[in-house]
VEXTIPA-574844 format. One record per residue (C-alpha): residue number from 1; y, x, z. Coordinates in Angstrom, 2 decimals. Last residue first. Example, Ala and Ser with C-alpha at 12.3 -4.5 7.8 and 13.67 -1.06 7.14 Angstrom:
VEXTIPA-574844
     i         Y         X         Z
     2     -1.06     13.67      7.14
     1     -4.50     12.30      7.80
END
This chain:
VEXTIPA-574844
     i         Y         X         Z
   183    -15.00     11.42     -0.67
   182    -13.14     12.12     -3.67
   181    -10.51      9.42     -4.17
   180    -10.08      9.82     -1.35
   179     -9.44     12.79     -0.66
   178     -7.27     12.64     -3.39
   177     -4.88      9.91     -2.65
   176     -4.18     12.36      0.71
   175     -3.21     15.01     -1.13
   174     -1.17     12.70     -3.21
   173      0.61     11.60     -0.17
   172      1.47     14.92      1.13
   171      2.48     16.05     -1.29
   170      1.26     18.41     -4.61
   169      3.09     21.61     -6.72
   168      1.31     20.48     -9.99
   167      5.08     19.53    -11.60
   166      6.11     17.24    -10.03
   165      4.38     15.44     -8.21
   164      4.87     12.86     -5.57
   163      8.61     11.97     -6.91
   162     11.65     12.28     -4.63
   161     13.45     13.78     -6.84
   160     16.38     16.11     -5.45
   159     18.70     16.12     -2.53
   158     21.23     13.41     -3.05
   157     20.45     11.52      0.41
   156     18.81      8.69      0.02
   155     16.39     10.74     -2.35
   154     15.60     12.73      0.58
   153     15.22      9.81      3.04
   152     12.99      8.39     -0.10
   151     10.87     11.81      0.18
   150     11.35     12.28      4.01
   149      9.11      8.63      4.47
   148      5.90      9.88      6.07
   147      5.04      6.81      7.99
   146      1.75      8.42      9.69
   145     -0.37      7.18     12.96
   144      1.05      3.21     10.93
   143      0.66      0.08     13.15
   142      4.39     -0.23     12.83
   141      6.06      1.53      9.53
   140      7.24     -1.21      7.87
   139      9.90     -2.30     10.07
   138     12.83     -1.51      8.28
   137     14.13      1.82     10.40
   136     10.31      3.61      8.83
   135     12.65      3.64      5.73
   134     10.70      0.62      2.97
   133     14.01      0.41      1.14
   132     14.59      4.60      0.74
   131     11.74      3.72     -1.97
   130      9.04      7.15     -1.75
   129      6.81      6.65      0.96
   128      3.76      7.70      1.35
   127      1.56      5.70      4.36
   126     -0.86      6.54      7.42
   125     -3.15      4.37      9.10
   124     -6.68      6.09     10.77
   123     -8.60      2.43     11.58
   122     -9.82      1.40     15.29
   121    -10.19     -2.00     15.17
   120     -6.24     -1.90     16.79
   119     -5.04      0.34     14.10
   118     -6.12     -1.97     11.54
   117     -5.07     -5.12     13.18
   116     -1.41     -2.30     13.40
   115     -1.83     -2.25      9.75
   114     -1.90     -5.81      9.30
   113      1.33     -6.45     10.73
   112      2.63     -9.14     13.40
   111      6.02    -10.66     13.17
   110      7.74    -10.13     16.18
   109      9.26     -6.47     15.10
   108     11.09     -8.50     13.40
   107     11.39     -6.70      9.98
   106     14.17     -5.24      9.19
   105     17.79     -6.40      7.60
   104     19.85     -5.92      4.57
   103     18.37     -3.65      2.78
   102     16.20     -5.09      0.37
   101     15.91     -9.05      0.55
   100     14.51    -11.61      1.67
    99     12.81    -10.63      4.89
    98     11.87    -12.83      6.91
    97      8.61    -13.64      7.96
    96      8.04    -17.14      7.12
    95     11.19    -17.40      4.21
    94      9.30    -14.00      3.03
    93      6.08    -15.53      2.28
    92      3.04    -14.53      5.36
    91      0.06    -12.26      5.01
    90      2.18    -10.21      6.65
    89      1.58     -6.99      5.35
    88      1.79     -7.96      1.60
    87      4.14    -10.40      2.83
    86      6.82     -6.99      4.30
    85      6.01     -5.16      0.48
    84      7.22     -8.18     -1.10
    83     10.66     -8.36      0.87
    82     11.01     -5.16      0.92
    81     10.50     -4.25     -3.68
    80     12.41     -7.23     -4.13
    79     10.80     -9.40     -7.95
    78      9.53    -11.76     -4.41
    77      6.52    -13.63     -3.93
    76      4.69    -10.80     -6.06
    75      1.75    -11.84     -8.27
    74     -0.86     -9.86     -9.22
    73     -3.09     -9.86    -11.90
    72     -6.21     -7.05    -12.90
    71     -6.55     -6.07    -10.44
    70     -8.70     -2.84     -9.42
    69    -10.64     -2.36     -6.57
    68    -12.73      0.78     -5.79
    67    -14.21      3.71     -7.16
    66    -13.57      3.51    -10.80
    65     -9.69      2.39     -9.68
    64     -8.87      5.87     -6.94
    63     -9.87      7.98    -10.02
    62     -7.96      6.32    -12.36
    61     -4.57      6.50    -10.48
    60     -5.55     10.08     -8.96
    59     -5.53     10.53    -12.91
    58     -2.75      9.23    -13.59
    57     -1.72     11.02    -16.96
    56     -2.11      7.71    -19.88
    55     -2.42      9.35    -23.63
    54     -5.54      6.58    -23.42
    53     -3.32      4.45    -21.44
    52     -5.61      1.20    -20.90
    51     -5.34     -0.61    -17.06
    50     -7.70      3.07    -15.48
    49     -4.77      5.13    -17.83
    48     -1.26      3.85    -16.75
    47      1.02      2.77    -18.61
    46     -0.32      0.01    -19.67
    45      0.03     -1.05    -15.72
    44      4.12     -1.24    -15.90
    43      5.25      0.75    -13.04
    42      9.05     -0.51    -11.33
    41      7.93     -0.02     -7.99
    40      3.87      1.13     -6.72
    39      1.56      0.10     -3.93
    38     -1.74      2.35     -3.25
    37     -3.55      0.47     -0.30
    36     -6.66      2.39      0.28
    35     -8.83      1.24      2.70
    34    -12.20      3.42      4.16
    33    -14.96      3.18      6.21
    32    -15.86     -0.71      5.09
    31    -19.53     -1.06      6.82
    30    -22.82     -1.08      4.28
    29    -23.36     -4.04      1.94
    28    -26.15     -6.07      3.00
    27    -29.50     -5.33      0.74
    26    -31.07     -7.56     -1.13
    25    -29.00     -6.92     -4.89
    24    -25.98     -8.33     -6.44
    23    -23.86     -6.09     -4.78
    22    -20.66     -5.91     -2.22
    21    -19.05     -2.73     -1.77
    20    -15.91     -4.30     -4.17
    19    -16.15     -7.33     -2.30
    18    -16.29     -6.40      1.14
    17    -12.84     -3.93      0.57
    16    -11.52     -7.71     -0.91
    15    -12.25     -8.92      1.51
    14    -11.15     -6.83      4.58
    13     -7.89     -7.12      2.43
    12     -8.25    -10.31      2.86
    11     -8.77    -10.96      6.57
    10     -6.68     -8.45      7.16
     9     -3.71    -10.79      5.71
     8     -5.00    -13.14      6.66
     7     -4.76    -11.94     10.68
     6     -1.30    -11.56      9.49
     5     -0.36    -14.75      8.58
     4     -2.33    -16.57     12.17
     3     -0.50    -14.25     14.32
     2      2.81    -15.38     12.65
     1      1.93    -19.75     13.24
END
């Protein structure tokens, strides 16, 4: 049952990528070579350029949106970061994957992640995390070739901002997103 949830998550991500590449013409869609999932905690969509804010300073998100799939509506299975991310990466609701709150217990290693399937299918996988509740110790790092949670560790230690880009300085996350948007 848990493997089926992971397979549903991978199929859903692949279907979304395929839908974004599929045209109305007779030729088949190109193979999906890149999948970028951007999650941002507590950001109002109406404060992002691609969602209509003409004053927004979100050029990387806007560029990704222009060349990818942007959702007008997304519904979370839980109002908390870790259970919601657990659901996105497993295809299961929180009662099925077992994470119901932030920071209490990690995702069980027995629950397969879509990132593991993507990695096993040959995709390069990376995550850049700035929320302490998504630190690698909570179980979502499995399947990622690179899981960079240093920003959340700095913030948790009180060592300053976890912002991906501060006054023109680029982080590994913003560099990867910029490269993805331009490629």
